[in-house]
C-alpha positions as CSV (number, residue, x, y, z in Angstrom):
1,Q,12.9,1.0,-13.6
2,V,12.8,4.0,-11.2
3,Q,11.8,7.2,-13.0
4,L,10.7,9.7,-10.2
5,V,12.5,9.7,-6.8
6,E,11.4,12.0,-4.0
7,S,13.5,13.1,-1.0
8,G,13.4,15.6,1.8
9,G,10.5,14.6,3.9
10,G,10.7,14.4,7.7
11,V,9.3,15.6,11.0
12,V,9.0,19.3,11.7
13,H,7.3,21.5,14.3
14,A,4.4,23.7,13.2
15,G,5.7,26.9,11.7
16,G,8.8,25.1,10.4
17,S,10.0,24.5,6.8
18,L,11.0,21.6,4.6
19,R,12.2,21.3,1.1
20,L,11.2,18.3,-1.0
21,S,13.1,17.2,-4.1
22,C,12.0,15.0,-7.0
23,A,14.6,13.7,-9.4
24,A,13.2,12.6,-12.7
25,S,14.5,10.8,-15.8
26,G,15.3,13.3,-18.6
27,S,12.6,12.2,-21.0
28,I,9.9,12.4,-18.4
29,F,11.0,15.7,-16.9
30,S,11.4,17.6,-20.2
31,S,8.1,16.6,-21.7
32,N,5.6,16.9,-18.8
33,V,4.0,19.1,-16.3
34,M,5.5,18.2,-13.0
35,G,3.4,18.3,-9.8
36,W,3.2,17.5,-6.1
37,Y,0.3,15.7,-4.6
38,R,-0.4,14.6,-1.0
39,Q,-2.4,12.0,0.8
40,A,-3.3,12.1,4.4
41,P,-4.4,9.0,6.3
42,G,-8.0,8.1,5.4
43,K,-8.2,10.8,2.8
44,E,-8.0,11.0,-1.0
45,R,-4.9,12.1,-2.8
46,D,-5.1,15.8,-3.5
47,L,-3.2,18.0,-5.9
48,V,-0.9,20.5,-4.1
49,T,0.9,22.3,-6.9
50,T,2.1,22.0,-10.5
51,I,4.7,23.6,-12.7
52,S,4.7,23.6,-16.5
53,R,7.7,23.1,-18.7
54,R,7.8,26.9,-19.1
55,G,7.5,27.6,-15.4
56,S,3.8,28.4,-15.1
57,T,2.6,27.4,-11.7
58,Y,-0.6,26.4,-9.9
59,Y,-1.2,26.1,-6.2
60,A,-4.1,24.7,-4.2
61,D,-5.7,27.4,-2.0
62,S,-4.6,25.6,1.1
63,V,-0.9,26.2,0.4
64,K,-0.9,29.5,-1.5
65,G,1.6,31.9,0.0
66,R,3.4,29.1,2.0
67,F,4.6,26.6,-0.6
68,T,6.7,27.3,-3.7
69,I,7.3,24.9,-6.5
70,S,10.3,25.3,-8.8
71,R,12.2,23.2,-11.4
72,D,15.8,22.9,-12.3
73,N,15.8,21.9,-16.0
74,A,19.5,21.2,-16.0
75,K,19.2,18.7,-13.2
76,N,15.8,17.2,-14.2
77,T,14.6,18.0,-10.7
78,V,11.5,19.7,-9.2
79,F,11.5,21.2,-5.8
80,L,8.8,22.0,-3.3
81,Q,9.7,24.6,-0.6
82,M,7.2,24.4,2.2
83,N,7.2,27.2,4.8
84,S,4.9,28.0,7.7
85,L,4.0,24.3,7.9
86,K,0.8,23.4,9.7
87,P,-0.3,20.1,11.3
88,E,-2.9,19.7,8.5
89,D,0.0,19.6,6.0
90,T,0.9,16.2,7.4
91,A,0.7,13.6,4.6
92,M,2.6,11.5,2.2
93,Y,3.8,13.7,-0.6
94,Y,4.1,12.4,-4.1
95,C,5.9,13.7,-7.1
96,A,4.1,13.2,-10.4
97,A,4.6,13.9,-14.1
98,G,1.9,14.3,-16.7
99,P,-1.6,15.7,-17.1
100,T,-2.8,17.2,-13.8
101,K,-5.9,15.0,-13.6
102,A,-4.2,11.8,-14.5
103,P,-0.4,11.8,-14.2
104,G,1.3,9.0,-16.0
105,Y,4.3,8.8,-13.6
106,W,4.4,8.7,-9.9
107,G,7.2,8.6,-7.3
108,Q,7.2,6.4,-4.3
109,G,6.3,9.2,-1.9
110,T,8.0,10.9,1.0
111,Q,6.4,11.4,4.4
112,V,5.9,14.9,5.9
113,T,4.8,15.1,9.5
114,V,4.1,18.4,11.2
115,S,3.8,18.3,14.9
116,S,1.7,20.9,16.8
């Protein structure tokens, strides 16, 4: 039973942009904080950004000013607009729903690769 589905990853040159999308089932989306996490090869999964049901946002220092999270409550979808991408942004990006430190729901991930 698929509940979170990400899309929008790809390969981009440094300085470029990508927009990730995460479609969620209605019950999960409406009742949870939504977030994006990323995991680079050989590294731990890190929190990138979250958005509450009311639209309050949090960003990791490494992406502030470059990434923007948003949600479309009518479509049960959360977006991650990524601008000014850097090679160090290369990672598998995961959508998640639930408490920031222990989300209860995860997507399958979408790969973002930034070439220098």
